[in-house]
N, C-alpha and C positions, 0 to 999 in steps of 0.2 A: 660566576667565576671572576667577573670584573670587580665586583664589590669586595671579594675576598683577596684580590690582588694576584690571582693566578694568571690572568691575561691582561694585556695593556688596553688602554682606552681605544687605541687604533684598531687592534685585533677585534675588540668587542664590537665596534661600529661596523667593521667589515662583515663579521658574522651576522650581525643584526640586519644589515642591508641584504645579504644573501637570503636570509629567512623571510624578509619582507617581500623580496622578488618572488620567492616560491609561493607565498600567500597570495600575492596579486595574480600570479599565473593560475592558481587553483580557483580563485574567485571568478576570473574570466572564463575558465573552462566550465565552471558550474553555470554561469549565466548563459553561455552559448549552448548548453546541453538541453535547455528547455525545448520540448517539442510541442507543436500545435497539433492537437488531436482533432481530426476531421470527423464529420458524421459517418463517413465510410469506415474509418478506423474503429469507431465505436461499434458500428454494426458488425464488423468482422469479429471483434472481441466478444460481443454478445452471442454471435453464432457459435464460436468456439466454446464458450462457456456452456451453452446449451448442450452441445454434443459431448463435451468432456466432463460434465458435472459428476457423473458416477465415478470417474477416475480420480477426482479430487478428494483429498483426505477430509474427514469430518471437521478437523480443526481449521483447515483452510476454507472450507465452505462457510463455517461460522464467521470467520474473519471477513470474507467477501460480503456476506449478508449485512454485517454490522457497518461496513463501509458504504453500502448502497442505500440502506433504509434507515429512516428515523423511527418508524413504527410499522409493525405488522400485527394485525389482529385477526385471529382465525376462530372458527367455530367448528367443533367436532359434530358432524351430522350423524355419523353411525360408527360405532366402535366394534371392531372385530376382536374376538378372543381366541387364543390357541392357534396352533398351526404355524408353520414357517411361511414367511412371505406375505402374510395377511397384514393389511394396512388399514388404519381408520380412514373414513371418508371425511374430508374437511372442506370448508368453504372459507375463502378470504373475505372478511368483513370490511377491513380498512387497511390500506397500504399507503405509506407516505415515504417518498424518496427523499434523500438528503439534499438534492439539488433541484 
């Protein structure tokens, strides 16, 4: 608007200053919002994850697994066919966490 002549240089600088103050406040708010995660907090999260796993949507489960692991290698030891609720028997061969 300043370039097109709709507002004066003084008004432009005032508006710019207001926006810069807002930006500074947002940056400070973001910096102060970082929490330190303690081992107890991690333990509580994992316990909740274990008990609530079946309640979590398949899409969210997939996202959680991708965020936690670099590699998961499994082997199917026995396959079940037919019937509801039957699951294959698997064994984890290799698991690599991201951290």
